[in-house]
C-alpha positions as CSV (number, residue, x, y, z in Angstrom):
1,M,3.2,23.9,-9.3
2,L,4.9,24.5,-5.9
3,S,1.6,24.3,-4.0
4,L,0.7,21.0,-5.6
5,A,4.2,19.7,-4.9
6,A,3.7,20.7,-1.2
7,V,0.6,18.6,-1.1
8,Y,2.4,15.6,-2.4
9,A,5.3,16.3,0.0
10,S,3.0,16.3,3.0
11,F,1.9,12.9,1.9
12,A,5.5,11.8,1.4
13,V,6.2,12.7,5.0
14,T,3.8,9.9,6.1
15,L,5.4,7.5,3.7
16,L,8.9,8.1,5.1
17,M,7.7,7.3,8.6
18,R,6.1,4.0,7.6
19,P,9.4,2.0,7.6
20,L,9.9,3.0,11.2
21,G,6.5,1.8,12.1
22,S,7.2,-1.5,10.3
23,A,10.4,-1.9,12.3
24,I,8.7,-1.3,15.6
25,F,5.4,-3.3,15.0
26,G,7.0,-5.9,12.7
27,S,9.6,-6.8,15.4
28,Y,6.8,-7.0,17.9
29,A,4.7,-9.1,15.6
30,D,7.5,-11.6,15.0
31,R,8.3,-12.0,18.7
32,H,4.9,-11.7,20.3
33,G,2.3,-12.4,17.6
34,R,0.7,-10.7,14.6
35,K,-2.7,-10.2,16.2
36,G,-1.6,-7.9,19.0
37,A,0.4,-5.7,16.7
38,M,-2.5,-5.5,14.3
39,V,-5.0,-4.4,16.9
40,V,-2.8,-1.6,18.3
41,A,-1.7,-0.4,14.8
42,V,-5.2,-0.3,13.3
43,T,-6.5,1.5,16.4
44,G,-3.7,4.0,16.2
45,V,-4.4,4.8,12.6
46,G,-8.0,5.4,13.4
47,L,-7.3,7.7,16.3
48,S,-4.6,9.6,14.5
49,T,-6.9,10.1,11.5
50,A,-9.6,11.4,13.8
51,G,-7.1,13.8,15.3
52,F,-6.9,15.8,12.1
53,G,-10.5,16.9,12.7
54,L,-9.3,18.6,15.9
55,L,-6.5,20.6,14.3
56,P,-6.8,24.4,14.5
57,T,-6.7,26.5,11.3
58,V,-3.9,28.8,10.2
59,G,-6.2,31.8,11.0
60,Q,-6.5,30.6,14.6
61,V,-2.9,29.7,15.5
62,G,-0.8,30.7,12.5
63,L,2.2,28.6,11.5
64,L,1.5,26.2,14.4
65,A,-1.3,24.7,12.4
66,P,0.8,23.2,9.6
67,A,3.4,22.2,12.2
68,L,0.8,20.2,14.1
69,F,-0.5,18.8,10.8
70,I,3.0,17.5,9.9
71,L,3.5,16.1,13.4
72,L,0.2,14.2,13.2
73,R,1.1,12.9,9.8
74,L,4.4,11.5,11.3
75,V,2.5,9.7,14.0
76,Q,-0.1,8.4,11.5
77,G,2.7,7.1,9.3
78,I,4.2,5.0,12.1
79,F,0.9,3.3,12.8
80,V,0.3,2.7,9.1
81,G,3.7,1.1,8.9
82,G,2.6,-1.2,11.7
83,V,-0.6,-2.1,9.9
84,V,1.4,-3.2,6.9
85,A,3.8,-5.3,9.0
86,S,1.0,-7.2,10.7
87,T,-1.9,-7.4,8.2
88,H,0.5,-8.2,5.3
89,T,1.6,-11.4,7.0
90,I,-1.3,-12.7,9.0
91,G,-3.5,-12.7,5.9
92,T,-1.4,-14.9,3.7
93,E,-0.3,-17.1,6.7
94,S,-3.9,-18.0,7.5
95,V,-5.0,-19.4,4.2
96,P,-4.2,-22.5,2.1
97,P,-1.4,-22.2,-0.5
98,S,-3.9,-22.1,-3.4
99,W,-5.4,-18.9,-2.1
100,R,-2.3,-17.0,-1.0
101,G,-1.9,-15.1,-4.3
102,A,-5.6,-14.0,-4.2
103,V,-5.3,-12.9,-0.6
104,S,-2.0,-11.1,-1.5
105,G,-4.0,-9.1,-4.1
106,L,-6.9,-8.5,-1.8
107,V,-4.7,-7.2,1.1
108,G,-2.0,-5.5,-0.9
109,G,-3.9,-3.9,-3.7
110,G,-7.6,-4.4,-2.9
111,G,-7.1,-2.8,0.5
112,A,-6.1,0.4,-1.1
113,G,-9.1,0.2,-3.4
114,I,-11.5,-0.4,-0.6
115,G,-10.0,2.4,1.4
116,A,-10.3,4.8,-1.5
117,L,-13.9,3.7,-2.1
118,L,-14.9,4.3,1.5
119,A,-13.2,7.7,1.5
120,S,-15.1,8.7,-1.6
121,I,-18.4,7.5,-0.1
122,T,-17.6,9.4,3.2
123,Y,-16.8,12.6,1.2
124,M,-20.1,12.4,-0.7
125,A,-22.0,11.8,2.5
126,M,-20.4,14.8,4.3
127,T,-20.9,17.1,1.3
128,A,-24.6,16.2,1.4
129,L,-24.8,16.7,5.1
130,F,-22.7,19.9,5.2
131,P,-23.5,21.8,1.9
132,G,-21.7,24.9,0.8
133,D,-19.7,26.8,3.5
134,A,-20.8,24.4,6.2
135,F,-18.4,21.8,4.8
136,D,-15.5,24.3,5.1
137,T,-16.4,24.8,8.8
138,W,-17.4,21.3,10.0
139,G,-17.8,18.9,7.1
140,W,-14.1,18.3,6.6
141,R,-13.6,17.8,10.4
142,C,-16.4,15.2,10.5
143,M,-14.7,13.3,7.6
144,F,-11.6,12.8,9.8
145,F,-13.7,12.0,12.9
146,S,-15.0,9.0,11.0
147,G,-11.6,7.5,11.7
148,I,-12.9,6.7,15.2
149,L,-15.3,4.2,13.6
150,S,-12.4,2.3,12.1
151,S,-10.8,2.1,15.5
152,V,-13.9,0.7,17.1
153,L,-14.5,-1.8,14.2
154,G,-10.8,-2.8,14.4
155,L,-11.0,-3.6,18.0
156,F,-14.2,-5.5,17.6
157,I,-13.2,-7.5,14.5
158,F,-9.5,-8.1,15.0
159,N,-10.0,-9.2,18.7
160,S,-12.2,-12.0,17.4
161,L,-9.6,-13.2,14.9
162,E,-7.2,-16.1,15.7
163,E,-3.5,-15.7,15.8
164,S,-1.5,-16.7,12.7
165,P,-1.2,-20.5,12.7
166,L,2.3,-20.3,11.4
167,W,3.5,-18.0,14.2
168,K,1.8,-20.4,16.8
169,Q,3.6,-23.4,15.2
170,L,6.9,-21.5,15.4
171,Q,6.5,-20.7,19.0
172,A,5.6,-24.4,19.8
173,A,8.6,-25.6,17.9
174,K,11.0,-23.2,19.7
175,G,9.7,-23.8,23.2
176,H,9.1,-21.2,25.8
177,A,12.7,-21.5,27.2
178,A,14.4,-20.7,23.9
179,P,15.8,-17.1,23.6
180,V,14.0,-14.8,21.1
181,E,16.5,-13.3,18.6
182,N,16.0,-9.7,17.5
183,P,14.3,-9.9,14.0
184,L,15.9,-6.6,12.9
185,R,19.4,-8.0,13.6
186,V,18.6,-11.2,11.7
187,L,17.1,-9.3,8.8
188,F,20.1,-7.0,8.3
189,S,22.6,-9.9,8.7
190,G,24.5,-11.2,5.7
191,K,22.1,-14.0,5.1
192,Y,19.0,-11.8,4.4
193,R,20.6,-8.4,3.5
194,G,20.7,-9.2,-0.2
195,V,17.1,-10.5,-0.1
196,L,15.9,-7.3,1.5
197,V,17.6,-5.1,-1.1
198,V,16.1,-7.1,-4.0
199,N,12.7,-6.9,-2.4
200,I,12.9,-3.2,-1.9
201,L,13.9,-2.6,-5.6
202,L,11.0,-4.7,-6.8
203,T,8.6,-2.8,-4.5
204,I,9.9,0.5,-5.7
205,G,8.7,-0.4,-9.1
206,G,5.3,-1.5,-7.8
207,G,4.9,1.6,-5.7
208,S,5.9,3.9,-8.6
209,A,3.3,2.2,-10.8
210,Y,0.6,2.7,-8.2
211,Y,1.3,6.4,-7.3
212,L,1.8,7.3,-11.0
213,T,-1.6,5.8,-11.8
214,S,-4.2,5.6,-9.0
215,G,-2.2,8.1,-6.8
216,Y,-2.0,10.7,-9.5
217,L,-5.4,10.1,-11.1
218,P,-7.4,12.6,-9.0
219,T,-4.9,15.4,-9.9
220,F,-4.9,14.3,-13.5
221,L,-8.7,14.5,-13.7
222,K,-8.8,17.9,-12.1
223,V,-5.7,19.7,-13.5
224,V,-5.1,18.1,-16.9
225,V,-8.5,16.9,-18.1
226,K,-10.5,19.4,-16.0
227,A,-13.3,16.9,-15.5
228,P,-16.4,18.1,-13.6
229,A,-16.4,17.4,-9.9
230,G,-19.3,15.1,-10.0
231,A,-17.9,13.1,-12.9
232,S,-14.5,12.9,-11.2
233,A,-16.0,11.5,-8.0
234,A,-17.9,8.8,-10.0
235,I,-14.8,7.9,-12.0
236,L,-12.7,7.6,-8.9
237,M,-15.2,5.4,-7.2
238,A,-15.4,3.2,-10.3
239,S,-11.7,3.1,-10.5
240,S,-11.5,1.9,-6.8
241,V,-13.8,-1.0,-7.7
242,G,-11.7,-1.8,-10.6
243,V,-8.6,-1.8,-8.4
244,I,-10.2,-4.4,-6.1
245,V,-11.1,-6.7,-8.9
246,A,-7.8,-6.4,-10.8
247,S,-5.7,-6.8,-7.6
248,I,-7.4,-10.1,-6.7
249,F,-7.1,-11.3,-10.3
250,A,-3.4,-10.5,-10.6
251,G,-2.6,-12.0,-7.2
252,H,-4.4,-15.3,-8.1
253,L,-2.8,-15.3,-11.5
254,S,0.6,-15.4,-9.8
255,T,-0.5,-18.6,-8.1
256,L,-1.5,-20.1,-11.4
257,I,1.5,-19.2,-13.6
258,G,4.1,-18.3,-11.0
259,R,5.3,-15.0,-9.5
260,K,8.0,-14.4,-12.0
261,R,5.9,-14.8,-15.1
262,S,3.1,-12.7,-13.7
263,F,5.5,-9.9,-12.9
264,L,7.0,-9.9,-16.3
265,L,3.6,-10.3,-18.1
266,I,2.0,-7.4,-16.2
267,G,5.1,-5.3,-16.4
268,A,5.1,-5.7,-20.2
269,L,1.4,-4.7,-20.4
270,N,2.1,-1.6,-18.3
271,V,5.0,-0.5,-20.4
272,V,2.9,-0.6,-23.6
273,L,-0.6,0.4,-22.4
274,L,0.0,3.1,-19.7
275,P,1.6,5.6,-22.1
276,L,-1.1,5.0,-24.7
277,I,-3.9,5.6,-22.1
278,Y,-2.4,8.8,-20.8
279,Q,-1.9,10.1,-24.3
280,R,-5.5,9.4,-25.3
281,M,-7.3,10.6,-22.1
282,P,-7.1,14.4,-22.7
283,A,-8.7,14.0,-26.1
284,V,-11.6,11.8,-25.2
285,P,-14.9,13.3,-26.4
286,D,-17.2,12.3,-23.4
287,V,-17.1,11.4,-19.7
288,T,-18.0,7.8,-20.2
289,T,-14.9,7.1,-22.4
290,L,-12.8,9.1,-19.9
291,G,-14.1,6.9,-17.1
292,M,-13.3,3.7,-19.0
293,Y,-9.7,4.9,-19.6
294,A,-9.3,5.9,-15.9
295,V,-10.6,2.6,-14.7
296,A,-8.2,0.7,-17.0
297,L,-5.4,2.9,-15.8
298,A,-6.0,2.2,-12.2
299,M,-6.5,-1.5,-12.8
300,L,-3.1,-1.8,-14.6
301,G,-1.3,0.1,-11.9
302,S,-2.7,-2.1,-9.1
303,M,-2.0,-5.3,-11.0
304,G,1.7,-4.4,-11.1
305,F,2.1,-4.7,-7.3
306,A,-0.7,-7.0,-6.3
307,P,1.5,-10.2,-6.3
308,I,4.4,-8.4,-4.6
309,L,3.0,-9.1,-1.1
310,I,3.1,-12.9,-1.3
311,F,6.4,-12.7,-3.1
312,L,7.9,-10.8,-0.1
313,N,6.3,-13.2,2.3
314,E,8.0,-16.1,0.5
315,R,11.4,-14.6,0.9
316,F,11.5,-14.7,4.7
317,P,11.0,-17.3,7.3
318,T,8.2,-17.0,9.8
319,S,10.5,-15.7,12.6
320,I,11.3,-12.4,10.6
321,R,8.5,-12.3,8.1
322,A,6.5,-9.4,9.6
323,T,9.6,-7.3,9.9
324,G,11.0,-8.2,6.5
325,T,7.8,-7.8,4.6
326,G,6.9,-4.6,6.4
327,L,10.2,-2.9,5.8
328,S,10.5,-4.1,2.2
329,W,7.0,-2.9,1.4
330,N,7.2,0.4,3.1
331,I,10.6,1.4,2.0
332,G,9.8,0.6,-1.6
333,F,6.5,2.4,-1.4
334,A,8.0,5.4,0.4
335,I,10.4,5.9,-2.6
336,G,7.7,5.1,-5.2
337,G,5.3,7.4,-3.4
338,M,7.6,10.4,-3.9
339,M,7.5,10.0,-7.7
340,P,4.6,12.5,-8.1
341,T,6.5,15.0,-5.9
342,L,9.7,14.6,-7.8
343,R,7.9,15.1,-11.1
344,R,6.2,18.3,-10.0
345,C,9.5,19.7,-8.7
346,A,11.5,18.7,-11.7
347,R,9.4,20.4,-14.3
348,A,6.4,22.6,-14.9
349,P,3.1,20.9,-15.9
350,P,3.5,20.0,-19.6
351,P,0.9,21.0,-22.2
352,T,0.2,17.5,-23.3
353,C,0.4,14.1,-21.6
354,Q,2.6,12.8,-24.3
355,K,5.5,14.7,-22.9
356,C,4.6,14.0,-19.3
357,W,4.0,10.3,-19.4
358,G,5.7,9.0,-22.5
359,S,8.8,8.2,-20.5
360,S,7.8,8.2,-16.9
361,S,5.5,5.3,-17.2
362,R,8.5,3.2,-18.1
363,W,10.2,4.0,-14.8
364,S,9.1,0.7,-13.4
365,L,10.8,-1.3,-16.2
366,P,14.3,-1.3,-14.6
367,F,12.8,-2.8,-11.4
368,T,11.8,-6.0,-13.2
369,W,15.4,-7.3,-13.2
370,P,15.4,-8.2,-9.5
371,V,12.6,-10.7,-10.2
372,R,14.9,-12.8,-12.4
373,R,17.7,-12.6,-9.9
374,S,15.7,-13.3,-6.8
375,F,14.3,-16.5,-8.3
376,R,17.8,-17.9,-8.2
377,R,17.1,-18.3,-4.5
378,P,14.1,-20.7,-4.0
379,P,11.3,-19.5,-1.7
380,A,12.3,-22.0,1.0
381,A,10.9,-19.8,3.7
382,L,7.3,-20.8,2.8
383,G,8.0,-24.3,1.4
384,K,10.6,-25.7,3.8
385,S,12.0,-25.1,7.2
386,E,15.1,-23.0,7.5
387,G,16.7,-24.4,10.6
388,D,14.8,-23.5,13.8
389,C,13.6,-20.2,12.5
390,A,11.1,-21.1,9.8
391,V,7.9,-23.1,9.8
392,A,6.5,-24.5,6.6
393,L,3.7,-22.3,5.4
394,S,2.1,-25.0,3.4
395,N,2.1,-27.5,6.2
396,A,0.4,-25.1,8.6
397,S,-2.2,-24.1,6.1
398,S,-3.1,-27.6,5.2
399,S,-3.3,-28.8,8.8
């Protein structure tokens, strides 16, 4: 139990550094543009990931090896926080209003699914290229070296993208002589402090739903269900595809019926269906049925947070949107991401999933109340200008 908790804790270390990355890169993105922050952050993530392949083993340097591992995780977390602050704004700011919900799902939830799918494909390729003991020697290192590819692709693709039209409009409206106010100072001022707190509470619920479903699913398949390795890999890849589809659907649904209704509807489905799925999975008679349950589980978890991204964007004006969205998202997911660690430390693995998940799947329920409260404040940041700080998102997208 403690070894598994240590694995989750090493992952939580990265999550805790992401808010710092959002503060640094988000502030830069709000003052100097989303594109530059995105290029640097994506490149940093790729290089720091490749750095894991260069780490020495415990047998070579002793306790220095895990220390270097944690240090690199901290650096990686900062860059990942920067990716969130930049990509989670430029995506929705660059499309018409009718597509913002779908893009929110694609970037927020679909991005995680695409990343997990690529990681699974890379793992399968490396195990084929480095069978047996060769994987323990070089295979795992080459997996991390593949992060260099993401850096190269990031530089090539993102350099060709145009800057956010909203940010460019804001700069034109301000004029070059106008002083640039610190986005962090504005965000933590009395005007937006309450909005930030509500956003974080809502994101904690979405982050908990994700890490207690897709985040916990690999461990669940291996430890609880004891599924064969090949079957688990196939199930996880199918689940990643399901996450992409469900996230885009849930995001677009929020455009059709509204953010509030989509949150409440999806939240109600999760409260009812997640405990039932977890209770039934250990007793399924075949791998096919197990895979169907796992895909449904992952899809429900991703649907819970897919519309959150555009909801966060709508709470802040353009001048602080990257900072506000990045901090809200990363603080909420940092807390939600520690849920598996807290569960492992709190109690030993239960004999049945009924005891384990019957109540924990309802943890996200208390976080639905901020939705109702936050809608008392209309999303003027995207629909109207707020003084000189905001630029209407709808006007920029339609022009």
